C-alpha positions as CSV (number, residue, x, y, z in Angstrom):
1,X,10.3,13.0,-7.8
2,X,10.6,10.6,-5.0
3,X,8.6,11.2,-1.9
4,X,9.6,10.2,1.6
5,X,7.6,7.2,2.8
6,X,5.6,7.8,6.0
7,X,6.5,5.4,8.8
8,X,4.3,3.4,11.1
9,X,2.7,5.5,13.8
10,X,1.8,8.5,11.7
11,X,-1.9,9.3,12.0
12,X,-2.3,9.6,8.2
13,X,-1.9,5.8,7.9
14,X,-4.9,5.3,10.2
15,X,-7.2,7.7,8.5
16,X,-9.8,6.5,6.0
17,X,-8.7,8.4,2.8
18,X,-11.1,10.6,0.9
19,X,-12.3,10.2,-2.7
20,X,-10.9,12.6,-5.2
21,X,-12.5,14.2,-8.3
22,X,-10.8,14.9,-11.6
23,X,-11.1,18.7,-11.2
24,X,-9.7,18.6,-7.6
25,X,-6.4,17.0,-8.8
26,X,-5.6,18.0,-12.4
27,X,-2.0,16.8,-12.1
28,X,-3.0,13.2,-11.2
29,X,-0.8,11.6,-13.9
30,X,2.3,13.4,-12.4
31,X,1.4,12.3,-8.9
32,X,0.9,8.7,-10.2
33,X,4.3,8.8,-11.9
34,X,6.0,10.2,-8.7
35,X,4.4,7.4,-6.7
36,X,5.7,4.8,-9.0
37,X,9.2,6.4,-8.9
38,X,9.0,6.4,-5.0
39,X,7.8,2.8,-5.0
40,X,10.6,1.6,-7.3
41,X,13.2,3.5,-5.3
42,X,12.0,1.6,-2.2
43,X,11.9,-1.8,-4.0
44,X,8.1,-2.1,-3.4
45,X,5.3,-3.7,-5.4
46,X,2.6,-1.3,-4.3
47,X,2.3,2.2,-2.7
48,X,-0.8,4.0,-1.4
49,X,-1.2,7.8,-1.2
50,X,-1.4,7.8,2.6
51,X,2.1,6.3,2.6
52,X,3.4,9.5,1.1
53,X,1.3,11.7,3.4
54,X,-1.7,12.2,1.1
55,X,-5.0,11.1,2.5
56,X,-6.6,10.4,-0.8
57,X,-8.0,7.2,-2.4
58,X,-5.1,6.4,-4.7
59,X,-2.7,3.6,-4.9
60,X,-0.3,2.1,-7.5
61,X,0.9,-1.5,-8.0
62,X,3.4,-3.2,-10.2
63,X,3.5,-7.0,-9.7
64,X,6.3,-7.7,-12.2
65,X,8.5,-9.0,-9.3
66,X,6.2,-12.0,-9.1
67,X,6.2,-12.7,-12.8
68,X,8.5,-15.7,-12.5
69,X,5.8,-17.5,-10.6
70,X,2.9,-16.1,-12.7
71,X,3.5,-14.9,-16.2
72,X,0.3,-12.8,-16.2
73,X,2.0,-10.5,-13.7
74,X,4.8,-9.5,-16.1
75,X,2.9,-6.4,-17.3
76,X,0.7,-5.9,-14.3
77,X,1.2,-2.2,-13.5
78,X,-1.8,-0.1,-12.6
79,X,-3.0,3.0,-10.8
80,X,-6.3,2.7,-8.8
81,X,-8.2,5.9,-8.0
82,X,-11.3,5.9,-5.8
83,X,-11.2,2.1,-5.6
84,X,-14.0,0.1,-3.9
85,X,-13.7,-3.7,-3.4
86,X,-17.1,-5.1,-4.3
87,X,-16.5,-8.7,-3.4
88,X,-13.8,-11.0,-1.9
89,X,-14.2,-14.7,-2.5
90,X,-12.5,-18.0,-2.0
91,X,-10.7,-19.7,0.8
92,X,-8.2,-17.5,2.6
93,X,-4.5,-18.2,2.0
94,X,-1.4,-17.1,3.8
95,X,1.5,-15.2,2.3
96,X,4.4,-13.4,4.0
97,X,3.7,-9.7,3.6
98,X,5.8,-6.6,4.3
99,X,5.1,-2.9,3.9
100,X,7.3,0.1,3.0
101,X,5.9,2.0,6.0
102,X,6.7,-0.9,8.3
103,X,10.2,-1.9,7.2
104,X,12.0,-5.0,8.5
105,X,8.8,-6.7,9.6
106,X,7.3,-9.5,7.5
107,X,4.4,-11.7,8.7
108,X,2.0,-14.2,7.2
109,X,-1.3,-12.6,6.4
110,X,-4.4,-14.4,5.3
111,X,-6.5,-13.0,2.4
112,X,-9.1,-14.2,0.0
113,X,-7.7,-15.2,-3.4
114,X,-10.3,-13.5,-5.7
115,X,-11.5,-9.9,-5.6
116,X,-13.9,-7.8,-7.7
117,X,-13.0,-4.1,-7.6
118,X,-14.3,-0.9,-9.1
119,X,-11.8,1.9,-9.8
120,X,-10.7,4.7,-12.1
121,X,-7.3,4.8,-13.8
122,X,-5.2,7.9,-14.1
123,X,-7.1,8.9,-17.3
124,X,-10.3,8.8,-15.2
125,X,-11.6,5.8,-17.1
126,X,-13.9,3.6,-15.0
127,X,-13.1,-0.1,-14.6
128,X,-14.8,-3.0,-12.8
129,X,-12.5,-6.0,-12.8
130,X,-11.8,-9.3,-11.1
131,X,-8.3,-10.1,-9.9
132,X,-6.9,-13.4,-8.6
133,X,-3.9,-14.7,-6.7
134,X,-1.0,-12.4,-6.1
135,X,-2.5,-9.5,-8.1
136,X,-5.6,-9.7,-5.8
137,X,-3.3,-9.8,-2.7
138,X,-1.3,-6.8,-3.6
139,X,-4.4,-4.8,-4.4
140,X,-6.0,-5.8,-1.1
141,X,-2.9,-4.8,0.8
142,X,-2.8,-1.3,-0.8
143,X,-6.6,-1.0,-0.6
144,X,-6.3,-1.5,3.2
145,X,-4.0,1.6,3.3
146,X,-6.7,3.8,1.8
147,X,-9.1,2.4,4.4
148,X,-6.7,3.3,7.2
149,X,-5.7,-0.3,7.9
150,X,-2.2,-2.0,8.0
151,X,-1.2,-5.6,7.5
152,X,-0.3,-5.8,11.1
153,X,-4.0,-5.3,12.0
154,X,-4.6,-8.8,10.5
155,X,-2.2,-10.4,13.0
156,X,-3.3,-12.0,16.2
157,X,-3.3,-9.8,19.3
158,X,-0.4,-11.9,20.8
159,X,1.7,-11.5,17.6
160,X,1.0,-7.7,17.6
161,X,2.2,-7.5,21.2
162,X,5.3,-9.4,20.3
163,X,6.0,-6.9,17.5
164,X,5.2,-3.8,19.7
165,X,8.9,-2.8,20.4
166,X,9.9,-3.2,16.7
167,X,6.9,-1.1,15.7
168,X,7.7,1.6,18.2
169,X,11.3,1.6,17.1
170,X,10.1,2.2,13.5
171,X,8.0,5.2,14.4
172,X,11.1,6.6,16.2
173,X,13.4,6.1,13.2
174,X,15.3,3.2,14.7
175,X,15.3,1.2,11.5
176,X,17.8,0.6,8.6
177,X,16.3,1.4,5.2
178,X,17.8,2.6,1.9
179,X,15.0,5.0,1.1
180,X,13.9,8.2,2.6
181,X,11.2,8.0,5.3
182,X,9.4,10.4,7.7
183,X,9.1,9.2,11.2
184,X,6.2,10.4,13.4
185,X,8.1,10.2,16.7
186,X,11.0,12.4,15.5
187,X,10.3,16.1,16.0
188,X,11.3,18.6,13.4
189,X,14.4,20.6,14.2
190,X,16.2,17.7,15.9
């Protein structure tokens, strides 16, 4: 099942998501599968639960789209539950990022190239792993979502002001996308 993606401006995107327990969400595998389906339907490489209206510490990633540049990413598909970044190291590097909740806006964002992260997979197996390069970047972007942060927060104040009209248009539904979205500034019944 594909979920509508929550657009910029919705408070759920600014809320720090809460941890989940196995007994609280017995259908986690179904939710993970639906999130992957939603992400693929929107041509994304990552999707966090807040982006589908669920304030829980869950995100999915599939970096296959970058496998031409890095063969290790060919089968890099994972779900991250209750993730905690333990360490970020290295010299920050820029990459042009976008976001399914903020369509039609792409900006250079600086992030550290190596992360160490603790998380559970959809079988509730615990992992502590180190990721580098594009895998680390995608994880950091999605991790920001469960922390209530957006990639636009990493831009300079001047650049954010320059994007303000576009961001407001997105929250009002004035954007051209080929996937279903929910817009916070559009009232139900209209």
